[in-house]
N, C-alpha and C positions, 0 to 999 in steps of 0.2 A: 399364582397359578403355575404349575409345572407339568411336564410331560416326559415320558420315556418312550423311546423307539427302539425296537429290536427286530432282528431278522433271524430266521432259523438256519439260515442258509439252509252295561244294561239298565239297563234301565230298571228303576226300583218299583214302579207301581203298575197295577192293573189298569186296563183300559178297555172300554167297550167301543163299538163302532162309532158311536155318536161323537166321541172325543170329549175334550174339555176346553173351556175358555175361561180367561181370567174374570170375565164379567158374569157369564152364565154358561151352563152346561148345554149349549144348543147342538144341533146336529151338524155333522160334517158333510151333509148331503144337500143336494139341490132339490127343494121341494117340487119344482116343476117337472122333475123326471118321475118322481114317485111320491105322491102326497100321502098315500095310505099305507106306506110300508111300516113294518113293526120294528124298525131297527133301533128304537130307543129302549127296548127291553134290555135290562142289565143282567149280567150273569155274575152270580156270587160264587164263591169257592164251594159252598155247600148247596148249590142249586140242584133240586131233585131231578135226577136223570130221566125219570118217567114222564116229566112234564116237557121234555125237549121233543120237538117234532122232527122225526127222521133220525138218521145216523149222524151224530155230531162229529164224528171222526172222518167222514167222507167229504172231500172238497168238491166243489161244483165244476163240472167240465165246461170249459168256456172257449175252446179253440175254434169252434164253428159258430160261436155266437157273434155275428158281425153287426156293427152299428154304422151310423152315417159317417161320412168323411174318412172311411177307411179304418176306423177304430174298432178294437175288440174289447170286450169286457174282460177285465182281469179277475181271476179267481181270488177267493178269500179262504182263509182257514183260521182255526183257533189254535193258539199256542198255550200250553199249560206247563208250568214248571214251578219248582220249589226254590225260593230264594234263600240262600244260606249265607251266614256270616263267616268271618275268618276262621272260626272254630268248627265249621261244618255243621252248625246247628240251623235247622229250618226256622226262619223268622217270618216267612210270608209265602202264601200260595198265590201264584200269579196266573191270570188269564188274560190273554190279549188277542184281539182280532188283527191279523196281518194280511197285507196283500201279497199275492204270488207274483212278485215283481219280475221273476225270471221270464214271464210271458210278455213283458212289455217290449215294444218295438221302438228302437232309437229313431228319432226324427218324427215319430207319431205321438208316443206316449211320454217321451222325455227328450230333453236336449242336453243341458249341462248337468253332470252328476257329481263332479269332483268336489269333495269336501275336505277341509283342512283337518289333519289329525296330528297330534303332538308326537314327536319322536320320544322313544323311551329315554334317550340321553337328555332330552329337554326336561323330562320329569325328574330325573336324577339330579340335574343341575339346579332345578327349582328347589328341591329339598336340601341340597348342599348349601345353597345360598341362605336358605331359612336357617339352617344350622349355624352357618358362619355369623349371620346377623342376630342369632338367638331369639327368634320369634316363632310362635306356634303357627302350624298350618292346619286349616280347617277344611271341611268338605260339606258340599250340599249337592242335591240332585233335583232335577226338574221332573215333575210328575207329568207323564205322557207328553214329553218334550215335542215330538214331531207333530203333534196335533195342534200346535200353535201356529203352524206355518201355512200360509196360503200358497197354492201352486198356480203357476201360470198356464201349464198345459191342460188340455181337455182330457180328463181321465175318468173312465168308467169302471166300476167294480160290481161283481155279482152280490146278491144278497148273502148275508152270513149264514153258513151252514147251521141248520137247526132253527133258523129264525126266518125262513122264507114266508112271504105273504102268500097264503093259499089262494087268494083271489087273483093275484097278478104274479104267478111264479116265474114268468119270462121277463119281468121288468129288471132293470139294473139301476145302480146309483151313480150319479155324477158327483165326483169329489170336489169340494171347495177347499179343503185343507189337506195337508200331506197325511199319509197313513203309513204306519210301519210296514216295511217290506218294499215300498216304492223306491225305485232307483234315485229319484230326486229328493227324497226325504231328508237325508243327512245334510245335503247342501242347503236346502231351504231352511232348516233349523239353524245352521251356522250363519246364514245371512240375517236371520231374524235376531239372534242373540248378539252378533257383533254390531249390527246397526243400533241396537238399543244401548249397548255399552259405549259406543263411540259418541252417541247423542248425550251421554251423561259424563263427560269429561275424562274418558278413558282414551289411552293411546294404544294402538296396535303394535306388537313387536316388529322390529325391522326384519328380522330373519324368521322368527317363529310366529306365524300368524295366528296361533292359538293362544298366545300370551298377550294379556291386556294389562296396562300399567296406568295407575292413577297417582299423581304426585301432588302432595299438599305440603308446601314449604320444604322441610328437610325430611319429611316422612314419605314412604312409598307403600302403595298397595299393589300386590301382584295377584293376578287371576289367571290360572291355567285351565284351559278348556279341553276336555276329551269327550267329544260328542255331547251327551247330556250330563256327564259327571264334571263337577266344578270344584277345583281345589283353590284355596286363596289364603293369603297371609299378609301381614303388614307389620311394619316397625312400630305401629301404634294400634292398640286394640280397638279404639274407637272407629277407626276406618273399616275394620272388619264388620263391626256392628252396623255401620252405615251401609255397607255393601249388601248385607243380608236384608235390610229394610228396602233397599232399592230393588233387589230382585223379587221380593214378595209383592211389590206394587203391581206387577202385571203378570207374573208367573206363579203358578202354584208350586212352591218349593218345599223340600224337606231338609231341614238343617240336621246334619249328622254329627255335629261337634268336632273334636279334634280328629285329624286324619289318622285312621288306623288300618284301613284296607282299601287298596286302589289298584285296579287293573290286575288283580290276582297277587299283588304285592302286599305283604303285611308290613306296616310301618309302625315303628316304635320311636316316639319322640321323648328324649331324655335330656337332662341338663348337659351331658357331655357329648351330645350329638343325636343324629336321626339315623336309625338303623332299619335297613329293609331286609326282608327274608321271605321265603316261600315255603315254610314248614308244612302247611296244609297241602299245598300243591305236591310237594315231595311225597308225602304220605299217600296221596291219591294215585300218583303214577307208580309207586312201588307196589301198591296193592293191585293196580290194573295189570301190570306185567309180571306179577308173582314173585317179587323180591322182598316181601315183607319179613320173611323168616331167613333170608340169605345171610351168609357170613360176610361181614363188612370188609372192605379193602381200604388200605391206608392211603393209596394214591389212585387217581383215576385212569392211569395209563402205565403199562409196563415199559421199563427203560431198555430192556435187552432185546425186544422184538422190533424188527424193522417194519415200516409201513409199506405194504406191497399190495398188488392187485390180486395176488394168490390165484394165479391162473389154473393151478391144478386142484384147487380146493373144491369142496362140495357146496353146491348152491343151497340157499335157504330162501324162505318166503320173503320176497322184497317188500310186500305190503305191510307185514308185521314189523319188518326192520324200519321201514319209513315212519311208521306210527311211533316207534321207539325214538327215532331221531327227532321227530317233530315235537314230542313231548320234552325232550332234553333241550331243544333249541330255545323254548320259552324259559326254561330254568336258567339259562345264561343271563337273563335279565338282572339277577341279583347274585349270580355265582360265576365270577370271571375265572375261578380256578378250574372249571370244567370246559372252558371255551375252546382251548386248543384240542383236546381229545375229541370233543363233540364235532367240531369243524372238520377234523381229519377224517373221522368215520363217516361224516355226511357225504364224502366224496364217492362213497361206494354204494349208492342207492339204486344203481342200475344193475350191476353185476355183483350181487351180494353173496359172499362166501361165508362159510362156517367160522372162519377166523375173525372176520369183521363182526359177526354176530357175537362171538365170545368177548371181543374187545368192548362192545357196547354194553354187554352185561356187566363187565367190570366197572363201568362208569356208574351204573345203577347201584352196584354194591358199594362203591365209594360214597354215593350220596347218602346211603344209610350210615352209616357212621359219620437254536436257530443258526445253525451253520449252513454253509453253501451246499454241502453234500448231504444234508439231512433229509432232503426230500428226494428219495431215489426212484420215484415213479416217473417223473418227467423232467427232473432237475430244476423245477421252479421253486424258488424260496417262498417261505411263509412270512408275511408281514405281521409283526406284533407290536402293539403299543398301548399305553394307558395314560390317562390325563387326570390330574388332580387339581382341585380348587382348594387352596391351602393344603391341609392334610387329608382331604376328603376325595375319595376316588369317585369320579363322575362318569367316565366312559372308558371303554376298552375295545380293542379290535384284534381279530385274528383272521387273516385272509391270505390265500395263496396268490402270489404275484402273477400277473398276466403275461409277463415276459421272462425269458430265461437270462439270468445274469451270468456274465462271464467271469466275475470276480466277487469275492467277499465284500470288497469296498463298494462295488456298484450296488450290490444288494442292500447294504446298509444305507447307502445314499437314497435309494428309492424308498426305503422304510422311513427315513427321516422326513422325506417329502410328504409321505402319507400322513405321518403324525402332525406335520405342520398344518395340513388342511384341517384336521380336527381342532387344532389349537386356534386357528383363525375363526372357526365357527363358534367356539366357546368365547373368544374375545368379543365377537360381534354380539353374542347373546348377553354378555355381561355389560355391554354398553347400554342395552335396554334397561338393565337393572340399575344403571347409574354408576357403574364401576368401569374404569379404563385400565387395561393391563397392557404394558409394553415390556419389551425385553423378556418375554416368557421363555424360560430356559427349557431347551429340549435336550435330554441327556442321551448321548450315543456312546457306545463303547469301542468305536472304531475311529482311530485318529485320522486315517486316510480319507474317510467319508467327511469328517469335519473339515479337513483341508479343502476338499472340493467345494463345500458350502462357502467357505471364506475366500475362495479364489474364483473370481468371476471370469477368468481367462480360460477359454477352451484350449484343450491340447489333445494329443493323440489318445490319452487314457480315458477321456470323457466324451469324445465327440460322438461315440455310438450310443450314448444314453439319450433316451427320448427327450425332446424339448420340454414336454409337459411336466417333467420332474424338476426342471431347473428354476421354477418359480420360487423355490425355497431360498435361492441366492438373493432374489429381489426382496423377500421378506426379511432376510438377515440384514441387508444393507439399510432397509427402512427401519431397522431396530424394533420390528414387531416381535421378533424371536431372537434368541441367541443360543447357538448350538454349543453344548458343553460336553466335556469328556467325563465319563463315569467309568469306574472300574467294573470289569465284567462281573465280579462277585456281588456288586450292588446294582446290577441291571434288572430291575423288577420286571421289565417287559419280557424277560426270558420265560415267564409263566405262560405266555401266549404262543410260544414257538417251539418248545421242546418238552420232552418227558424227563422227569427227574426222579432220583431216589427219595426216600422218605424225608431225610434230613434237609436237603436242599429245597424240596417242594414245600415243606412246612415253613422254612425260613421265608420263601417268597410269598406264600399265602398270608403269613403274619405281617409282612412288610407292606402289603397293599391294603391291609386293614380288614381282611376277611374274617368272618366268624365261621369257623369250621364245624362247630358243634350244634347245628340247628336241630 
């Protein structure tokens, strides 16, 4: 494992209100509240509209519908959507009844709602490890996952729109299990799934609580959870088959074969590695913002234009600008080459000028196809870093520093400390995988910053640096890391801190293993 530090100076299946159970498809409702309700009527994608009672698109108003013990009935609504694959082809029409959870009141309708969600870096690290160990990664999803989970709170919901019981229109349902849309639903599902896995010889990750590990002699099975999407792989194929059988015992699952599409990322597993891209996503946002027929650019950012607030410039629509920035931020998940220009332009989402808008347009056109004084807005430097597992890029960062550095050395030292934090996280993650890394090299192109790391004695040139950054010295002494000198021409982390001409930019993109021709 190595690192570079530099400074600039859904669910797949339809569900009706009754829910599903591994044993039988019984109701999710308490019969004592409403015994004669018609909630078990199922809605198919081709259900005749003329047979639906009332307006199916109008939710029930529930704000004034008070119940005992201070409860209010929560409204429900139908969600209809087309499920598409990575090529944009519709593979399923989905209909789901959801609760209008925004009307829930904390302390009455729910208590704890936090649920573990995997970091995108954890997903990339998982894929990098699979590539390093040369095993396949598979995917499965749980049908109507949230409906497996019993809830502790007393929650009432209104009758489904279009399926109200004409005899008892004012009655409500008391939920026994979680329903999509409830605040507590994701947490309840995580508790159910994690408990089941822990009871079947799995260990939970020390750092990443969405990672579950099962060890069989010298083999290992890894399971990564993202709500109801499950990816898994093993050094032995039999363990994968056993895991599928285990899940099918109590959950209604759908095996999807080798992982090809996950969280909007297209995944291509080959003999020489695992490659991730977002080709479909790029096509969608280019069409959305009208750049499908634009002339492409060779770099995402001009080198000769300074980054300024442009106080005299003309204002543009901030909402449209923010929408563009938001679309690009998710694109960074697989394209580190646009991280720096996107993060820089994201700083102007309050007072957006025409020059900022034109700069963002250049990034879109590019998708079709760090020195101390570099940040002239507030003199704060930009931290840039990237981390590799073997030759596989797994994480990258671009962030403006929160303090003003008084020298290039100080800025580089702060960057090295930030990079060290990410390295420690990866080291701890890899320990769960059964691999221990020590002496991880961190490449810095500033000799003075390296000297500060290797010299634990404080002196006048370092006493003003905040204490929180000096932990890197301790990591260096414990030999968790080793800070090494790299020539500026080979500092790959420059990609995240500066704008370059075509030649230098192409070299850096190639060096970090990017595929620029998606």
